[in-house]
C-alpha positions as CSV (number, residue, x, y, z in Angstrom):
1,M,0.0,0.0,0.0
2,K,1.3,3.4,-0.9
3,L,2.0,5.5,2.2
4,T,0.4,8.9,2.3
5,F,-0.2,11.5,4.9
6,Q,-3.8,10.2,4.9
7,N,-2.6,6.7,5.9
8,I,-0.2,7.6,8.6
9,I,-2.0,10.4,10.4
10,S,-4.9,9.3,12.6
11,E,-6.2,12.8,13.5
12,D,-8.2,15.0,11.2
13,I,-5.7,16.3,8.7
14,R,-7.4,19.6,8.7
15,D,-6.4,20.1,12.3
16,N,-2.7,19.3,11.7
17,S,-0.7,22.5,11.5
18,K,2.3,20.7,10.0
19,I,0.3,19.5,7.1
20,E,-1.2,22.9,6.8
21,N,2.2,24.5,6.6
22,A,3.4,21.9,4.1
23,V,0.4,22.6,1.8
24,Y,1.1,26.4,2.0
25,K,4.7,25.9,1.1
26,T,3.9,23.6,-1.8
27,L,1.2,26.0,-3.0
28,S,3.6,29.0,-2.8
29,S,6.2,27.0,-4.8
30,I,3.8,26.0,-7.5
31,I,2.6,29.6,-7.9
32,K,6.1,31.0,-7.9
33,N,7.4,28.5,-10.4
34,K,4.1,28.5,-12.4
35,N,3.9,24.7,-12.2
36,Y,0.4,24.7,-13.5
37,E,-1.4,25.0,-16.8
38,E,-2.1,28.6,-17.7
39,D,-5.7,29.2,-18.4
40,E,-7.9,32.4,-18.5
41,R,-10.5,30.5,-16.5
42,R,-9.5,30.9,-12.9
43,Y,-11.4,27.7,-11.9
44,V,-9.3,25.6,-14.3
45,K,-6.1,27.2,-13.2
46,W,-6.7,26.7,-9.5
47,K,-8.0,23.2,-10.0
48,G,-4.8,22.4,-11.7
49,V,-2.9,23.8,-8.7
50,A,-5.0,21.6,-6.4
51,D,-4.4,18.5,-8.5
52,S,-0.6,19.1,-8.4
53,I,-0.6,19.4,-4.6
54,V,-2.6,16.2,-4.3
55,E,0.0,14.4,-6.5
56,I,2.9,15.8,-4.5
57,M,1.5,15.3,-1.0
58,G,-0.8,12.3,-1.3
59,I,-3.7,13.9,0.5
60,T,-7.3,14.1,-0.8
61,Y,-8.4,16.7,-3.2
62,W,-11.0,17.9,-0.7
63,D,-8.4,18.4,2.0
64,V,-6.2,20.3,-0.5
65,I,-9.1,22.6,-1.4
66,Y,-9.8,23.2,2.3
67,F,-6.2,24.3,2.9
68,M,-6.2,26.4,-0.3
69,F,-9.4,28.2,0.9
70,K,-7.9,28.8,4.3
71,W,-4.7,30.1,2.7
72,A,-6.7,32.5,0.5
73,M,-8.5,33.8,3.6
74,S,-5.1,34.4,5.4
75,K,-4.1,36.5,2.3
76,G,-7.2,38.7,2.6
77,M,-8.9,37.2,-0.5
78,D,-12.4,35.9,-0.9
79,P,-11.6,32.4,-2.0
80,F,-14.9,31.9,-3.9
81,E,-14.1,34.9,-6.1
82,E,-10.4,34.2,-6.4
83,F,-10.8,30.5,-7.3
84,D,-14.1,31.0,-9.1
85,M,-15.5,28.0,-7.3
86,E,-19.0,27.4,-5.9
87,L,-19.6,26.1,-2.4
88,D,-21.1,22.8,-3.7
89,T,-17.8,22.1,-5.5
90,V,-15.6,22.4,-2.4
91,S,-17.8,20.9,0.4
92,S,-20.1,18.0,1.0
93,Q,-23.8,18.1,2.0
94,G,-24.1,18.6,5.7
95,E,-20.5,20.0,6.0
96,S,-20.6,23.3,4.3
97,V,-21.1,25.5,7.4
98,D,-18.4,23.7,9.2
99,F,-16.1,24.2,6.2
100,L,-16.9,27.9,6.1
101,E,-16.3,28.3,9.9
102,R,-13.1,26.4,9.9
103,I,-11.5,28.4,7.1
104,G,-12.5,31.6,8.8
105,W,-14.9,32.7,6.1
106,W,-18.0,32.7,8.3
107,D,-16.6,35.1,10.9
108,K,-15.0,37.4,8.4
109,N,-17.4,37.4,5.4
110,F,-20.8,36.4,6.7
111,D,-23.1,39.4,6.3
112,I,-26.7,38.9,7.3
113,L,-27.8,41.9,5.3
114,K,-26.4,40.3,2.1
115,M,-27.3,36.8,3.0
116,A,-30.9,37.6,3.9
117,N,-31.6,39.7,0.8
118,F,-35.2,38.5,0.5
119,H,-38.1,40.7,-0.6
120,D,-40.1,39.7,2.5
121,I,-37.4,40.5,5.1
122,I,-36.5,44.0,6.2
123,I,-33.6,44.7,8.5
124,D,-33.7,48.2,9.9
125,K,-30.8,50.4,10.9
126,K,-30.9,49.1,14.4
127,G,-30.6,45.5,13.2
128,K,-34.2,44.6,13.9
129,I,-35.3,41.8,11.5
130,T,-38.9,41.7,10.4
131,L,-40.8,39.4,8.0
132,Y,-43.7,41.1,6.1
133,V,-46.4,39.4,4.1
134,D,-49.6,40.8,2.5
135,N,-51.9,38.1,3.9
136,W,-52.1,34.9,5.9
137,E,-52.3,32.8,2.8
138,E,-48.7,33.5,2.0
139,F,-47.7,31.2,4.9
140,A,-49.6,28.3,3.4
141,E,-46.6,26.8,1.5
142,L,-45.0,26.1,4.9
143,F,-47.6,23.4,5.6
144,E,-47.7,19.8,4.5
145,E,-51.3,20.3,3.4
146,E,-50.7,23.5,1.6
147,Q,-54.2,23.7,-0.1
148,T,-56.0,22.9,3.2
149,F,-54.2,25.6,5.1
150,E,-54.4,28.1,2.3
151,R,-58.2,27.8,2.7
152,A,-57.9,27.8,6.5
153,L,-55.9,31.0,6.5
154,S,-58.2,32.7,4.0
155,E,-60.6,35.5,5.1
156,D,-63.3,34.0,2.9
157,Y,-65.8,31.3,4.0
158,E,-64.4,27.9,3.2
159,E,-66.2,24.5,3.2
160,F,-64.1,21.7,4.6
161,F,-66.9,19.3,5.4
162,S,-70.5,18.9,4.1
163,G,-73.0,19.2,7.0
164,W,-75.8,18.7,4.4
165,N,-75.1,15.0,4.5
166,E,-75.5,14.7,8.3
167,H,-78.6,13.0,9.4
168,F,-81.2,15.5,10.8
169,S,-81.5,13.7,14.1
170,T,-77.7,14.3,14.7
171,I,-78.1,18.0,13.9
172,W,-81.1,18.3,16.1
173,E,-79.2,16.9,19.1
174,D,-77.0,20.0,18.9
175,V,-79.9,22.5,19.1
176,D,-79.8,24.0,22.6
177,D,-82.7,24.9,24.9
178,K,-82.6,28.6,23.9
179,N,-83.3,27.9,20.2
180,I,-86.1,25.4,20.7
181,P,-88.7,28.2,21.5
182,R,-87.4,30.3,18.5
183,I,-87.9,27.4,16.1
184,L,-91.4,26.8,17.5
185,E,-92.2,30.5,17.0
186,A,-91.0,30.3,13.4
187,L,-93.4,27.5,12.4
188,P,-96.3,29.7,11.3
189,I,-93.9,31.8,9.2
190,Y,-92.9,28.8,7.2
191,T,-96.4,27.3,6.7
192,D,-99.9,27.7,7.9
193,K,-100.8,24.1,7.3
194,L,-98.9,20.9,8.0
195,A,-99.2,18.1,5.4
196,P,-101.2,15.0,6.5
197,Y,-98.1,12.8,6.3
198,G,-95.3,13.3,8.9
199,V,-97.5,14.5,11.8
200,P,-96.7,12.9,15.2
201,E,-99.6,10.9,16.6
202,V,-99.7,13.2,19.6
203,L,-101.1,15.9,17.2
204,D,-103.8,13.7,15.7
205,E,-106.5,15.7,17.5
206,F,-105.6,18.7,15.5
207,A,-105.9,17.0,12.1
208,D,-108.8,17.6,9.9
209,E,-110.9,14.4,9.8
210,E,-111.3,14.4,6.1
211,T,-107.9,15.7,4.8
212,G,-105.6,15.0,7.7
213,V,-104.2,18.5,7.3
214,V,-103.2,20.3,10.5
215,D,-103.7,24.0,10.7
216,V,-100.8,25.8,12.4
217,T,-102.8,27.8,15.0
218,P,-101.8,29.4,18.3
219,R,-103.6,26.5,20.0
220,L,-101.4,24.0,18.2
221,L,-98.2,26.0,19.1
222,S,-99.3,26.2,22.7
223,F,-99.9,22.5,22.9
224,I,-96.4,21.7,21.5
225,K,-94.9,24.2,23.9
226,D,-96.6,22.6,26.9
227,N,-95.8,19.0,25.9
228,D,-92.7,17.2,24.6
229,T,-91.6,20.2,22.6
230,N,-88.2,18.9,21.6
231,N,-89.3,15.5,20.2
232,I,-92.5,16.9,18.6
233,L,-90.6,19.5,16.7
234,E,-87.8,17.1,15.6
235,E,-90.3,14.7,14.1
236,L,-92.3,17.5,12.5
237,I,-89.4,19.2,10.9
238,E,-87.7,15.9,9.8
239,E,-90.8,14.2,8.4
240,N,-93.3,16.9,7.3
241,G,-92.9,18.2,3.8
242,A,-94.6,21.5,4.6
243,L,-91.5,22.3,6.8
244,S,-88.9,21.4,4.3
245,D,-87.7,25.1,4.1
246,L,-87.3,25.2,7.9
247,K,-85.4,22.0,7.7
248,H,-83.2,23.4,5.0
249,D,-82.4,26.6,7.0
250,I,-81.5,24.6,10.1
251,K,-79.2,22.3,8.1
252,N,-77.7,25.4,6.4
253,A,-76.9,27.0,9.7
254,Y,-75.3,23.7,10.9
255,N,-73.2,23.4,7.7
256,V,-71.9,26.9,7.9
257,A,-71.3,26.8,11.6
258,Y,-69.5,23.5,11.4
259,N,-67.2,24.7,8.7
260,D,-66.6,28.1,10.5
261,A,-65.6,26.1,13.6
262,A,-63.3,24.0,11.5
263,Q,-61.7,27.0,9.8
264,S,-61.3,28.8,13.1
265,E,-59.6,25.8,14.7
266,L,-57.3,25.2,11.7
267,F,-56.4,28.9,11.6
268,N,-55.5,28.8,15.3
269,I,-53.4,25.6,14.8
270,A,-51.6,27.3,11.9
271,K,-51.0,30.6,13.8
272,T,-49.6,28.7,16.8
273,E,-47.2,26.6,14.6
274,L,-46.1,29.7,12.6
275,E,-45.3,31.7,15.7
276,E,-43.3,28.8,17.1
277,L,-41.4,28.5,13.8
278,F,-40.6,32.2,13.6
279,G,-40.1,32.7,17.4
280,G,-42.5,35.7,17.6
281,K,-46.1,36.9,17.5
282,I,-47.6,37.6,14.1
283,D,-49.7,40.8,14.0
284,W,-51.2,43.2,11.5
285,V,-49.2,46.4,11.3
286,K,-49.1,49.6,9.2
287,R,-45.8,50.5,7.7
288,K,-44.6,53.2,5.4
289,G,-42.8,52.2,2.2
290,P,-39.9,54.1,0.5
291,D,-42.4,56.1,-1.6
292,D,-44.4,57.0,1.6
293,T,-47.1,54.5,0.6
294,V,-48.7,53.1,3.7
295,Y,-48.9,49.3,3.7
296,N,-51.2,47.1,5.9
297,D,-49.1,44.0,6.4
298,L,-48.7,41.0,8.6
299,A,-45.4,41.2,10.4
300,V,-43.4,39.0,12.7
301,T,-40.1,40.0,14.3
302,I,-37.4,37.3,13.8
303,S,-34.3,37.1,16.0
304,E,-30.9,37.2,14.4
305,E,-30.2,33.8,16.0
306,N,-33.4,32.3,14.4
307,L,-32.6,33.7,11.0
308,T,-28.9,32.7,11.1
309,E,-29.8,29.2,12.2
310,N,-32.2,28.8,9.2
311,L,-29.6,30.2,6.8
312,K,-27.1,27.7,8.1
313,K,-29.6,24.8,7.7
314,Y,-30.1,25.8,4.1
315,I,-26.4,26.2,3.3
316,D,-25.6,22.8,5.0
317,Y,-28.3,21.0,3.1
318,Y,-27.8,22.5,-0.4
319,S,-24.1,23.5,-0.2
320,E,-25.0,26.9,-1.7
321,F,-25.9,30.4,-0.6
322,P,-29.7,31.1,-0.6
323,R,-29.4,34.5,-2.2
324,T,-28.6,32.8,-5.5
325,N,-32.0,31.0,-5.7
326,Y,-34.6,32.7,-3.6
327,S,-36.4,36.0,-3.6
328,S,-38.5,35.2,-0.5
329,Y,-37.4,34.0,3.0
330,I,-40.6,31.9,3.2
331,G,-39.7,30.1,0.0
332,M,-36.3,29.2,1.4
333,L,-37.8,28.1,4.7
334,T,-40.3,25.9,2.9
335,D,-37.6,24.0,1.1
336,I,-35.6,23.5,4.4
337,L,-38.7,22.1,6.1
338,N,-39.6,20.0,3.2
339,E,-36.1,18.4,2.8
340,N,-36.2,17.5,6.5
341,N,-39.8,16.2,6.3
342,D,-40.7,18.8,8.9
343,L,-43.3,20.9,7.1
344,L,-46.0,22.3,9.5
345,G,-49.5,20.9,9.9
346,G,-49.7,17.2,9.3
347,I,-53.5,17.2,9.5
348,D,-55.5,14.8,7.3
349,L,-59.0,16.0,7.0
350,N,-60.2,12.5,6.4
351,Y,-59.5,11.8,10.1
352,W,-59.7,15.2,11.6
353,Y,-62.8,17.0,12.9
354,P,-63.3,20.3,14.7
355,D,-64.0,20.4,18.4
356,S,-67.6,19.3,18.7
357,G,-68.3,21.7,21.6
358,K,-67.0,24.6,19.7
359,A,-69.0,23.6,16.6
360,Q,-72.2,23.3,18.6
361,E,-71.6,26.7,20.1
362,Y,-71.1,28.3,16.6
363,F,-74.3,26.5,15.4
364,N,-76.5,27.8,18.2
365,D,-75.1,31.3,18.0
366,A,-75.8,31.4,14.2
367,L,-79.1,29.6,14.1
368,P,-81.4,32.6,14.9
369,E,-79.9,34.4,11.9
370,Y,-80.8,31.5,9.6
371,L,-84.4,31.1,10.7
372,Y,-86.8,32.6,8.2
373,M,-84.0,32.7,5.5
374,S,-86.1,30.6,3.1
375,T,-89.4,32.3,3.8
């Protein structure tokens, strides 16, 4: 086996000062004597220099590049510009930040203003970092179920479930005691006569002997009120065709309330997860643009630590600087979360339902507004 520095040194070669000095001397000698192929393309020239050092010293190309970058930093150069090399050509996935820190580039060249040059990030003169977006929907791409949360974060009414398919008896169970008298009071507005079919037996005495039709009179309403009101109304509304509009309005109220409850709960889930992600509270603010235009935006303050951590995650994963590919911080953050299988949300609407107590509360609050809607 050919003996090389790589074989005989057990420690990390990059921590060995003797190897480092040897590389520097070899590099200086090659440059001085021009022992490399001349080429107008700096990348080709410096790759040739690196290849020569590899052949002379028997260490890996990647270790040579590391020492060359460190040497350039010691000479006050920006090695990426000097060598015309991209980060992904000199470091491996998951090691880029460590590479930049060890050669001294991070401490000397990292500029958060340049690195975080996103249209949705503003860093003021005092160093305060703020993310601005036009509306909540702009956060939707950060969620695994992007379309679901785009709807949940919308200001418009959205339908996640169909309450119309729910059996009426299930809907009726959610009607509270305050709304039973209101529904009873609404009966004569919807119809003045009940069809002969779908009338509870307890109301037989009110039926016309020949037609079976039941007139909706104060006496009838009083009887229903004084007896088993809840069950009589349920059977009447569910079975009697003359009250189909009333049934429709109750189901409509239920459907809208159930979806409002779902949207509200999903919105709160999203807001909580977003604020945990950004490390701050998201609020509506007014801000003045460069042309003195006043913008009404959603804003969240981001700490420098939080922003730097996410920039590092991106650089480590992609071995490139984010400013070359992204115009928005949210776009960059989405890719980081996606690559780590860590997108927000994780809610499957096939198995998720809003809090039943909250949905019932929404339903009963809204029901009075829906009565008479079809009359």
